[in-house]
C-alpha positions as CSV (number, residue, x, y, z in Angstrom):
1,M,0.0,0.0,0.0
2,V,1.1,3.5,-0.9
3,T,1.6,5.9,2.1
4,L,1.1,9.6,1.7
5,Y,2.8,11.7,4.4
6,G,1.8,15.3,4.7
7,L,-0.5,17.7,6.8
8,K,-4.2,17.1,6.8
9,T,-4.8,20.9,6.4
10,C,-2.5,21.1,3.3
11,D,-4.3,21.8,0.0
12,T,-1.7,20.0,-2.0
13,C,-2.0,16.9,0.2
14,K,-5.7,17.0,-0.2
15,K,-5.3,17.2,-4.1
16,A,-3.0,14.2,-3.9
17,Q,-5.3,12.1,-1.8
18,N,-8.2,12.9,-4.2
19,W,-6.2,11.9,-7.1
20,L,-5.3,8.7,-5.5
21,K,-8.9,8.0,-4.7
22,R,-10.0,8.8,-8.2
23,F,-7.5,6.4,-9.7
24,D,-8.4,3.6,-7.1
25,V,-4.7,3.7,-5.7
26,A,-4.9,2.0,-2.2
27,H,-3.1,4.4,0.2
28,A,-2.8,5.4,3.8
29,F,-2.4,9.0,4.9
30,V,0.0,10.0,7.9
31,D,-0.1,13.6,9.1
32,Y,3.5,14.0,10.2
33,R,2.6,16.9,12.5
34,E,0.5,14.5,14.6
35,Q,2.8,11.5,14.1
36,P,6.3,13.0,14.0
37,Q,8.6,10.6,11.9
38,P,11.7,9.0,13.4
39,A,15.1,10.1,12.5
40,E,15.7,7.2,10.1
41,T,12.6,8.0,8.1
42,L,13.8,11.7,7.9
43,L,17.2,10.5,6.6
44,A,15.5,8.3,4.0
45,W,13.4,11.1,2.8
46,R,16.6,13.4,2.6
47,D,18.4,10.9,0.5
48,A,15.4,10.4,-1.8
49,A,15.1,14.1,-2.3
50,G,18.6,14.6,-2.9
51,G,19.6,16.3,0.2
52,W,18.1,18.4,3.0
53,D,17.8,21.5,0.8
54,A,15.7,19.6,-1.6
55,L,13.5,18.1,1.1
56,V,12.7,21.5,2.7
57,N,10.3,24.1,1.3
58,K,12.3,27.2,1.7
59,S,9.7,29.4,0.1
60,S,7.3,28.7,3.0
61,T,6.1,31.2,5.5
62,T,7.5,29.1,8.2
63,W,11.0,29.1,6.7
64,R,11.0,32.8,6.1
65,Q,10.0,33.4,9.8
66,L,12.9,31.2,11.2
67,P,15.7,33.1,12.9
68,A,18.8,33.2,10.5
69,H,20.8,30.8,12.7
70,R,18.2,28.1,12.3
71,K,18.3,28.4,8.4
72,T,21.9,27.1,8.3
73,P,21.8,23.6,10.1
74,G,25.4,22.4,10.3
75,S,24.7,18.7,10.7
76,D,22.1,15.9,10.1
77,A,21.3,16.1,13.9
78,E,20.6,19.8,13.5
79,W,18.3,19.2,10.4
80,K,16.5,16.4,12.1
81,L,15.8,18.6,15.1
82,L,14.6,21.4,12.9
83,L,12.1,19.2,11.0
84,R,10.8,17.5,14.1
85,E,10.1,20.9,15.6
86,Y,8.8,22.3,12.3
87,P,7.4,19.4,10.3
88,Q,5.6,21.8,8.1
89,L,8.9,22.7,6.5
90,I,8.9,19.4,4.6
91,R,7.9,19.8,1.0
92,R,4.6,17.9,0.7
93,P,3.4,15.4,0.2
94,V,6.0,12.7,0.6
95,V,4.9,9.5,-1.2
96,V,6.4,6.1,-0.1
97,L,5.5,3.4,-2.6
98,D,5.1,-0.2,-2.0
99,D,8.5,-1.0,-3.5
100,G,10.2,1.5,-1.1
101,R,10.6,4.3,-3.7
102,I,10.0,7.8,-2.3
103,A,8.8,10.8,-4.2
104,Q,7.9,14.2,-3.2
105,G,5.3,16.8,-4.3
106,F,2.0,16.4,-6.4
107,S,1.1,17.1,-9.9
108,D,-1.4,15.2,-12.1
109,N,1.2,14.3,-14.7
110,G,3.7,13.5,-12.1
111,F,1.4,11.2,-10.2
112,K,0.4,9.5,-13.6
113,K,4.0,8.8,-14.4
114,L,4.8,7.6,-10.8
115,F,1.7,5.2,-10.8
116,G,2.0,4.2,-14.4
117,I,-1.4,5.6,-15.3
118,G,-2.3,7.1,-18.7
């Protein structure tokens, strides 16, 4: 089963869930604000995204409001702490497929390609 990680209040996450329902893709949704993800999961997402900078939405209001010293984590430990404190910084949604592949974000065409539909 596909697992979609995001925030229940996120419009993009809602669109992704609706897309999965429309195309009958069995999935579970995890709100990572309510269920913080362990360090190992954050590291796997970082690796799949291509690094911390790619995993984090730096155009978000939350990012822009962070103090300058919080915007330059110097280690994996600091990044993990930041994302556990501010899970809304993670670019959403994070999609974990049955085979373990991880994708990030939502678009109709991107999901069609990801799920082999169309």
